[in-house]
C-alpha positions as CSV (number, residue, x, y, z in Angstrom):
1,M,-31.0,16.0,28.0
2,K,-28.6,13.6,26.1
3,L,-25.6,14.1,23.9
4,V,-26.3,13.7,20.1
5,R,-24.8,11.0,17.8
6,S,-23.2,13.4,15.3
7,L,-19.7,11.9,14.7
8,S,-19.1,10.0,11.4
9,L,-16.2,7.6,10.9
10,T,-14.2,10.5,9.4
11,D,-14.9,12.7,12.4
12,S,-14.0,10.1,15.0
13,T,-10.8,9.1,13.1
14,S,-9.9,12.8,12.9
15,L,-10.4,13.2,16.6
16,M,-8.3,10.1,17.3
17,F,-5.5,11.2,15.0
18,S,-5.4,14.7,16.4
19,S,-5.4,13.5,20.0
20,M,-2.5,11.1,19.4
21,V,-0.3,13.4,17.3
22,G,0.6,16.0,19.9
23,S,3.4,17.5,21.8
24,G,5.2,14.2,22.4
25,I,6.6,13.8,18.9
26,F,8.4,17.2,19.1
27,F,10.3,16.6,22.3
28,T,10.3,13.0,23.6
29,T,12.9,11.7,21.2
30,G,15.4,14.0,22.9
31,F,14.7,12.3,26.2
32,I,14.8,8.9,24.7
33,I,18.2,9.5,23.1
34,N,19.5,10.6,26.5
35,K,18.4,7.2,27.9
36,V,19.3,4.7,25.1
37,E,22.0,6.6,23.1
38,N,21.8,4.4,20.0
39,P,19.5,5.9,17.3
40,W,18.4,2.5,16.0
41,V,17.2,1.7,19.5
42,V,15.3,5.0,19.5
43,L,13.4,3.8,16.4
44,L,12.8,0.4,18.0
45,C,11.3,2.1,21.0
46,W,8.9,4.1,18.8
47,F,7.9,0.9,16.9
48,L,7.3,-1.2,20.0
49,G,5.5,1.7,21.7
50,G,3.2,1.9,18.6
51,L,2.4,-1.8,18.7
52,L,1.7,-1.5,22.5
53,A,-0.7,1.4,21.8
54,L,-2.4,-0.6,19.0
55,T,-3.0,-3.6,21.3
56,G,-4.4,-1.3,23.9
57,A,-6.6,0.5,21.4
58,L,-8.0,-2.7,19.9
59,T,-8.7,-4.0,23.4
60,Y,-10.5,-0.9,24.4
61,A,-12.7,-1.1,21.3
62,K,-14.5,-4.2,22.8
63,P,-16.0,-2.5,25.9
64,A,-16.6,0.6,23.8
65,T,-18.8,-1.3,21.4
66,L,-20.6,-3.0,24.3
67,F,-21.2,0.3,26.2
68,P,-21.1,3.2,23.6
69,F,-21.5,6.0,26.1
70,S,-19.4,9.0,27.0
71,G,-16.8,8.5,29.6
72,G,-14.3,5.9,28.3
73,D,-12.6,3.9,31.1
74,Y,-15.0,5.3,33.7
75,I,-17.9,3.5,32.1
76,Y,-16.1,0.2,31.5
77,L,-14.6,0.0,35.0
78,K,-18.0,0.8,36.6
79,E,-19.7,-2.0,34.6
80,A,-16.9,-4.5,35.2
81,Y,-15.7,-3.8,38.8
82,S,-17.4,-1.2,40.9
83,P,-18.3,2.5,41.0
84,M,-15.3,3.2,43.3
85,I,-12.8,1.8,40.7
86,A,-14.6,3.8,38.0
87,F,-14.3,6.9,40.1
88,M,-10.6,6.2,40.6
89,S,-10.2,6.3,36.8
90,G,-12.3,9.5,36.5
91,W,-10.5,11.1,39.3
92,T,-7.0,10.4,37.8
93,A,-8.4,11.6,34.4
94,L,-9.3,14.9,36.0
95,T,-6.3,15.3,38.4
96,I,-3.6,14.1,36.0
97,N,-4.4,12.3,32.7
98,F,-6.4,14.8,30.7
99,S,-5.7,17.9,32.8
100,A,-1.9,17.4,32.7
101,S,-1.9,16.4,29.1
102,I,-3.8,19.6,28.2
103,S,-1.2,21.6,30.2
104,A,1.7,19.8,28.5
105,L,0.3,20.8,25.1
106,G,-0.1,24.4,26.4
107,I,3.4,24.5,27.7
108,T,4.9,23.1,24.5
109,F,2.8,25.5,22.4
110,S,4.3,28.5,24.4
111,K,7.8,27.2,24.0
112,H,7.5,26.9,20.2
113,L,5.7,30.3,20.0
114,F,8.8,31.8,21.5
115,Y,10.8,30.5,18.6
116,I,8.7,32.8,16.4
117,V,8.3,35.8,18.8
118,P,11.4,35.7,21.1
119,V,10.4,36.4,24.7
120,D,12.6,36.3,27.7
121,E,11.5,33.3,29.8
122,V,11.5,35.3,33.0
123,S,10.0,33.8,36.2
124,F,7.6,35.9,38.2
125,L,7.4,33.3,40.9
126,E,9.1,29.9,41.5
127,R,8.5,27.4,44.3
128,S,9.3,23.7,45.0
129,F,6.8,21.3,46.6
130,L,7.3,17.6,47.2
131,G,10.0,17.2,44.6
132,L,8.2,19.2,41.8
133,T,9.1,22.8,40.8
134,F,6.3,25.2,40.0
135,N,6.9,28.4,38.0
136,V,4.9,31.4,36.8
137,G,6.1,33.1,33.7
138,P,5.0,34.4,30.2
139,G,4.8,30.8,28.8
140,Q,2.4,29.7,31.5
141,I,0.1,32.8,31.0
142,I,0.0,32.2,27.2
143,G,-0.8,28.5,27.8
144,V,-3.7,29.2,30.0
145,A,-5.1,31.6,27.4
146,I,-4.9,29.0,24.7
147,I,-6.7,26.4,26.9
148,L,-9.5,28.9,27.5
149,I,-9.9,29.7,23.8
150,F,-10.4,26.1,22.8
151,T,-12.6,25.4,25.7
152,I,-14.9,28.2,24.4
153,I,-14.9,26.6,20.9
154,S,-15.9,23.3,22.4
155,Y,-18.6,25.1,24.5
156,T,-20.3,26.2,21.3
157,G,-21.1,22.5,20.5
158,M,-19.7,19.3,19.0
159,S,-20.6,20.4,15.5
160,T,-18.5,23.6,15.7
161,A,-15.7,21.8,17.6
162,V,-15.5,19.0,15.0
163,K,-15.4,21.5,12.1
164,V,-12.5,23.2,13.7
165,Q,-11.0,19.8,14.6
166,N,-11.2,18.5,11.0
167,V,-9.6,21.7,9.6
168,L,-6.8,21.4,12.1
169,T,-6.3,17.7,11.4
170,F,-6.3,18.0,7.6
171,L,-3.7,20.7,7.7
172,K,-1.8,18.8,10.4
173,I,-1.6,15.6,8.2
174,T,-0.7,17.6,5.1
175,G,1.9,19.6,6.9
176,L,3.6,16.6,8.5
177,V,3.7,14.7,5.2
178,I,5.2,17.8,3.5
179,F,7.8,18.1,6.2
180,V,8.9,14.5,6.0
181,T,8.8,14.4,2.2
182,A,10.7,17.7,1.8
183,G,13.1,16.7,4.5
184,F,14.2,13.5,2.7
185,M,14.0,15.0,-0.8
186,F,15.6,18.5,-0.2
187,G,16.9,18.5,3.3
188,N,20.5,18.3,4.5
189,T,20.2,14.7,5.7
190,N,23.2,12.5,6.6
191,M,22.5,8.8,6.7
192,Q,25.9,8.2,8.4
193,L,24.4,9.6,11.5
194,L,22.5,6.3,11.6
195,T,24.8,3.9,9.9
196,S,27.7,4.8,12.1
197,Y,25.9,3.0,14.9
198,S,25.2,-0.8,15.0
199,P,21.6,-1.8,15.1
200,F,22.3,-4.7,17.4
201,P,24.6,-4.1,20.5
202,D,22.0,-2.2,22.6
203,V,19.0,-4.1,21.4
204,W,19.5,-6.8,24.0
205,N,19.7,-4.3,26.8
206,I,16.1,-4.7,27.8
207,N,16.3,-2.2,30.6
208,K,17.3,0.6,28.2
209,I,14.5,-0.3,25.8
210,L,11.9,-0.3,28.5
211,I,13.0,3.0,29.9
212,G,13.0,4.4,26.3
213,I,9.4,3.2,25.8
214,I,8.1,5.2,28.8
215,P,8.2,8.6,27.0
216,V,7.0,6.9,23.8
217,T,4.0,5.7,25.7
218,F,3.2,9.3,26.5
219,S,3.5,10.3,22.9
220,Y,1.0,7.7,21.7
221,L,-1.6,8.7,24.3
222,G,-4.9,9.5,22.8
223,W,-5.4,6.1,21.2
224,N,-8.5,5.7,23.3
225,M,-9.9,9.2,22.7
226,V,-12.9,8.0,20.6
227,T,-14.1,5.9,23.6
228,Y,-14.6,9.1,25.6
229,V,-17.1,10.4,23.0
230,A,-18.6,7.0,22.1
231,E,-22.1,8.3,22.9
232,E,-21.7,10.8,20.0
233,V,-20.4,8.4,17.4
234,K,-22.7,7.2,14.7
235,N,-23.0,3.4,14.2
236,P,-20.7,2.7,17.2
237,E,-20.3,-1.0,16.6
238,R,-18.6,-0.3,13.3
239,N,-17.1,3.2,13.5
240,I,-15.4,3.0,17.0
241,W,-13.0,0.1,16.3
242,L,-12.5,1.1,12.7
243,S,-11.5,4.7,13.6
244,I,-9.2,3.3,16.3
245,L,-7.4,0.9,13.8
246,I,-7.1,3.5,11.0
247,A,-5.8,6.3,13.3
248,C,-3.3,4.0,15.1
249,I,-1.8,2.6,11.9
250,M,-1.5,6.2,10.4
251,V,0.2,7.5,13.6
252,I,2.7,4.6,13.9
253,A,3.8,5.1,10.2
254,L,4.0,8.9,10.7
255,Y,6.0,8.7,13.9
256,L,8.5,6.3,12.5
257,S,9.0,8.5,9.4
258,I,9.4,11.7,11.5
259,N,11.8,10.1,13.9
260,F,13.9,8.6,11.1
261,L,14.1,12.1,9.7
262,F,15.1,13.6,13.1
263,L,17.9,11.1,13.5
264,V,19.4,11.7,10.1
265,S,19.2,15.5,10.5
266,A,21.4,16.0,13.5
267,P,23.9,14.0,15.6
268,P,22.5,12.4,18.8
269,E,24.6,14.7,21.0
270,Q,22.7,17.7,19.5
271,L,19.3,16.2,20.2
272,K,19.8,14.9,23.7
273,N,17.4,16.3,26.3
274,Q,16.2,18.9,23.9
275,E,12.5,20.0,24.1
276,G,12.5,21.7,20.7
277,I,13.8,18.7,18.7
278,G,11.5,19.5,15.8
279,V,12.9,23.0,15.4
280,I,16.5,21.8,15.8
281,S,15.9,19.2,13.1
282,A,14.4,21.7,10.7
283,I,17.3,24.1,11.2
284,N,19.8,21.3,10.3
285,L,17.7,20.3,7.3
286,F,16.7,23.6,5.8
287,G,18.7,26.3,7.6
288,K,17.9,28.9,10.2
289,G,15.5,30.6,7.9
290,S,13.0,27.7,8.5
291,T,12.7,28.3,12.2
292,A,9.7,30.6,12.2
293,L,7.8,28.5,9.6
294,V,8.4,25.2,11.3
295,S,7.6,26.6,14.7
296,A,4.4,28.0,13.5
297,F,3.4,24.6,12.0
298,I,4.3,22.8,15.2
299,C,2.1,25.3,17.1
300,W,-0.7,24.4,14.7
301,V,-0.3,20.7,15.3
302,L,-0.4,21.3,19.1
303,L,-3.6,23.2,18.8
304,G,-5.3,20.3,17.1
305,S,-4.2,17.9,19.9
306,L,-5.3,20.4,22.5
307,S,-8.7,20.7,20.9
308,A,-9.2,16.9,20.8
309,T,-8.1,16.4,24.4
310,I,-10.4,19.1,25.7
311,I,-13.3,17.5,24.0
312,G,-12.6,14.0,25.3
313,G,-11.7,14.9,28.9
314,S,-14.8,16.9,29.6
315,R,-17.0,13.9,28.8
316,V,-15.4,11.9,31.7
317,Y,-16.5,14.5,34.3
318,Y,-19.9,14.7,32.6
319,A,-20.3,10.9,33.0
320,M,-19.2,11.0,36.7
321,A,-21.6,13.7,37.5
322,K,-24.5,11.9,35.8
323,D,-23.8,9.0,38.2
324,G,-24.0,11.3,41.2
325,L,-20.3,10.9,41.9
326,F,-19.2,14.5,41.1
327,F,-20.6,18.0,41.2
328,P,-24.2,17.7,39.8
329,S,-23.8,20.8,37.7
330,L,-21.2,19.1,35.6
331,A,-23.9,16.8,34.2
332,K,-25.8,19.6,32.6
333,I,-26.0,19.9,28.8
334,H,-26.3,23.4,27.3
335,P,-29.9,23.9,26.1
336,F,-28.8,25.4,22.8
337,Y,-25.2,24.2,22.1
338,K,-25.8,20.6,23.4
339,S,-22.4,20.6,25.0
340,P,-21.4,19.6,28.6
341,H,-20.5,23.3,29.2
342,N,-20.0,23.2,33.0
343,A,-17.7,20.2,32.7
344,L,-15.7,22.0,30.0
345,F,-15.0,25.1,32.0
346,F,-14.3,23.1,35.2
347,Q,-11.7,21.1,33.2
348,A,-10.2,24.3,31.9
349,G,-9.8,25.8,35.3
350,Y,-8.2,22.7,36.8
351,A,-5.9,22.0,33.8
352,S,-4.6,25.5,34.0
353,L,-3.0,24.6,37.4
354,F,-0.7,22.1,35.8
355,M,0.6,24.8,33.5
356,F,2.8,26.0,36.4
357,V,4.8,22.7,36.6
358,K,8.2,23.9,35.5
359,E,9.8,20.7,34.1
360,L,8.0,19.3,31.0
361,E,9.7,16.0,31.5
362,S,8.3,15.7,35.0
363,L,4.8,16.3,33.6
364,L,5.3,13.6,31.0
365,Y,6.3,10.9,33.5
366,L,3.5,11.9,35.9
367,I,0.9,11.5,33.2
368,T,2.3,8.2,32.0
369,C,2.5,6.7,35.5
370,S,-1.2,7.3,36.4
371,I,-2.5,6.2,33.0
372,L,-0.8,2.8,33.0
373,I,-2.3,1.8,36.4
374,L,-5.9,2.0,35.4
375,S,-5.6,1.3,31.7
376,S,-4.4,-2.2,32.7
377,L,-7.6,-2.8,34.7
378,T,-9.6,-1.6,31.8
379,A,-7.8,-3.9,29.4
380,M,-9.0,-6.9,31.5
381,T,-12.7,-5.9,31.2
382,P,-13.2,-7.9,27.9
383,F,-12.6,-11.1,29.9
384,I,-15.1,-10.1,32.5
385,F,-17.8,-9.1,30.0
386,A,-17.2,-12.3,28.1
387,K,-17.9,-14.3,31.3
388,R,-21.1,-12.5,31.7
389,G,-22.1,-13.4,28.2
390,L,-22.1,-9.8,26.8
391,K,-21.5,-9.8,23.1
392,S,-21.0,-7.3,20.2
393,K,-20.2,-7.8,16.5
394,F,-16.6,-6.6,17.0
395,R,-14.0,-9.3,18.0
396,I,-10.6,-8.2,19.3
397,P,-7.9,-9.4,16.8
398,G,-5.7,-12.0,18.4
399,Y,-8.0,-12.4,21.4
400,P,-7.2,-13.4,24.2
401,F,-3.5,-12.7,23.7
402,T,-3.9,-9.1,22.7
403,P,-5.2,-7.7,26.0
404,V,-2.8,-10.0,28.0
405,I,0.2,-8.7,26.1
406,Y,-0.9,-5.1,26.7
407,V,-1.4,-5.6,30.4
408,F,1.9,-7.5,30.8
409,F,4.0,-4.8,29.2
410,N,2.1,-2.1,31.1
411,I,3.2,-3.7,34.3
412,V,6.8,-4.1,33.2
413,I,6.9,-0.4,32.1
414,M,5.4,0.7,35.4
415,I,8.1,-1.1,37.3
416,M,10.8,0.6,35.2
417,L,9.1,4.0,35.6
418,Y,9.0,3.8,39.4
419,Y,12.6,2.7,39.4
420,D,13.8,5.4,37.0
421,R,11.5,8.3,38.1
422,P,10.5,7.6,41.8
423,V,9.3,11.1,42.5
424,E,6.8,11.2,39.6
425,G,5.9,7.6,40.3
426,L,5.0,8.4,43.9
427,W,3.0,11.5,42.8
428,G,1.1,9.3,40.4
429,I,0.3,6.6,43.0
430,G,-0.6,9.2,45.6
431,I,-3.0,11.1,43.4
432,T,-4.6,7.8,42.3
433,L,-5.1,6.5,45.8
434,S,-6.5,9.9,47.0
435,S,-9.6,9.1,44.9
436,I,-10.8,6.5,47.5
437,P,-11.7,9.0,50.4
438,I,-12.9,11.5,47.8
439,Y,-15.2,8.9,46.3
440,Y,-16.9,8.3,49.6
441,F,-17.2,12.0,50.1
442,F,-18.9,12.6,46.8
443,K,-21.0,9.5,47.2
444,K,-22.4,10.6,50.5
445,R,-22.9,14.2,49.4
446,F,-24.3,13.9,45.9
447,R,-25.6,10.3,45.3
448,K,-29.0,10.8,46.8
449,A,-29.5,14.1,45.1
């Protein structure tokens, strides 16, 4: 039984937009300010990070139009290199990329929910393991419950999930536009918070810019979401690349506007290392009375991203299982709902484990580290497919420079990440390399079956 092509251009663009606009926009700027200090450099990091995401997204559109099947990187790496490299991508998607991203959204949702309904962040249990701290508390329990609820929605089929997704996305876009517009028109903004800094002195400090781009890279993740559900997109040769382009441009413009508003709403010292930067900004703009309303809206935004990520991630494990490289039951399609139901619930269970990582910043760097490694390999696949004579109507704008630029900056950012956050870097490398023995285990056990 196969998945059904049911996603229109609007649906796929909505999925892309929702997966990109997630938890990152509401806390990463606080981490970036802590690194680069100058607000103008913060905006530069967001702009350059957006361009990097766009080059990666347009590069991914090529293999997606050549192989419009569910699975994203897993499919392209299998066709270009080998099943083992593909499994490595799928394994990191399971063990870090999608699972940890789902957890980061769940954790951020809980934190903003507590602005509305104050709850003492007590710890029932806390332990450290290999440099990471794990914690069990009310926030983790709420996060797990939210993951389960949206997994059940996706279980009922793509049609239901997309309807929910489109409603969440429409209200998300509307709310963010209202927030930015109201902030500039009626909010207590102070342009001197920007103009008191020079736009130039720190720009030439390349190390600071690269370190600042690392959390930005996390915030733009999701630019390849439509490739994970390519098998369900109508007219893939047209709609895949077009939805990628539209969503990326919308998100870059939105992120720059929101961050500009953040930076003229409060002094940098007040925003440094703060995970609730959206709420802090709203309080400065509109007063303390806006806390509950803005927190509720941010929770809504996070739910939209959570929904999109759950949909995309489950298709990777479904594709791996179809190839005999994962538990065979994960390849099953529900006879009525037409959803990869076993893959969805497997993902929910595993993603819930990451809910217990105490430091959100650690989770951010862990995710970014593992994604950069294999996305660089995927970005080289258009050259391999071109050598083999594989063609599609879509041509990458700026080819061959676009994929080369993306890979080059990925490598540079990885070097800076391992230098700045060695613990998370080693965790990322370790989990990625653990895929090799596990690949041979699954190959021997399930391939023949």
